C-alpha positions, 0 to 999 in steps of 0.5 A: 500500500502506498504511503498516501493511500487509505488504510487497508481495512477500508481501501481494500476490504469492501466486504468488511465495510459492507458487513459492518453495517448490513442492509445499507448501500455503501458510498466511498470516496478514497483518495478522491475517487468515488465508489458505490457498493450495494444499493447506493445511489448513482455516482452523480448523486453521491458526488453531490452528497460528498460536496454537501457534507463538505460544505456542511463541515460534517463531523468525523462521525455523522448519524442522521435518521432523516436527511434534511430537505436541502440534502441531495437525496432522502433517507437515513445516513451514517458516515465516517470521514478522515480529516484530509484534503479532500476528506476520505468518506465511508457513507452507509445509506438506507431508505427512510422507511428502513430501520433506524441506525442501531447502537451496534451499527454506530459503534461499529462505524465509530470503531472503523473510523478509529482504526482508520485514524490510527492507520493514517497516523502510522502512515504519516509517522512512516513518511516522516521517518522516511523523510528524516532519513532522506534528509540525513542521507542528503546531508551526508552526501552534501558533506562528502561532496564538500569534502571531496571538492576541497580535496580536489581543489587541493589536488589541482593546486598540488598538480599545478605547483609540482608541474610548474616546478618541473617545467621551470627546472627544465624537466617538462616542456610546456606541452608535457606540462599540459598533458600531465595535468590533463591526464591527472584531471581525467583520472579524478574525473573518471572516479567522479563519473562512477560515483555520480552514477551511484549517487555518490554512495560508492564506486565499484573497483573493477570498472575503476581499474578498467577505466584507469588502465585501459588507455595504457594497455588496451584494456584489462583482459587482452593480455597486457594487464591481468586484473584478478579479484572479487569486485567490491565497492569503495566509498567516495574518498577511497575511490578518488584516492585509488583512481589517482594512485592507479593512474600514476602507476599506469602512467609510470609503467607506460613511460618507464616500466613494463608497458613501455615495451612490447612484451611487458605485462602488469598483474593486478591482484586484490583481496578483501581481508578482515582489515580491508583491501589489499591490492598488489601491482606487479610488472613483468617483462619490462626494464629493471625498476630503479629508485628515482633520483627525485621524488615526483608527484606520482610517487608522492600520491602513491606513498603519502596520499593513501596514508593521509587521505585514508589511513592506508598505505602504498609501498613501492619496491623497485626490483630487477624484475620490475616495479612492485606496489602494495596498497592497503585501504582500511575496511571502513572505506569499503561497502558491501557489494549488493 
């Protein structure tokens, strides 16, 4: 039953309504829709009757053994209503020559109205709870978006500062500066798109990996990159940080590591443990990995950003077989897969 519907005992069980007051026609108006049962008058007449009762501001329980002359029909009337706009009504009608309303019939109608009001109150309380929950969720999302926006701006400023220093020192020319800057912005935008699709609840790991590694290796699963692990969902902060870390690993592999040669490959494995996510990056078939003479932005992102942003870690090992990286993200940043 919808939250704005009449209580089930009245809206769905017409037979119970008819049994509550036997030997009477029944006219209903529920959610603004009129309906007739038994010997009730035709819809135009009952429509006029509903209007007349509204103009008269009839009470919630109305008992008339004789309808007045100004009423749109003659006879006896027993009615209950729910204070809504427009009101819901259940009206029993008898000819004037029929028996008067008994105390038992009036009590039955009054009891139905009480149940009707209680059900309506429960529905209103449920709607209020849902509304409060929605507002709380919206406040959480807005706070998360505000936090992420501040971090994005901080990341962009760090990107600019680092790239400008490299350009000023002759490490990057102007075109390379623009390319690196745009690529890192694209990595952040990729995570944003996945999070937006989930209404900022979380991003699945497999699509995140496919988006970040695909441009460098023709996509996972085509031989150059093997991605193995059960899918899981990262909270927004973890998705943003990991997407940038994966971008830096893939970019480094394409420029200096396994993906810079035809036969090089990358293996990416991950698992969920009791403490969180463990992700292992291993390069094969490329040139030996040697520690850099200077710490660039990419290594800083991997080694420090994960710890600062998430309380996790990113450890780099430079071996003769290729670069190895171990990333750990605490369990609090992982959502259950639906």
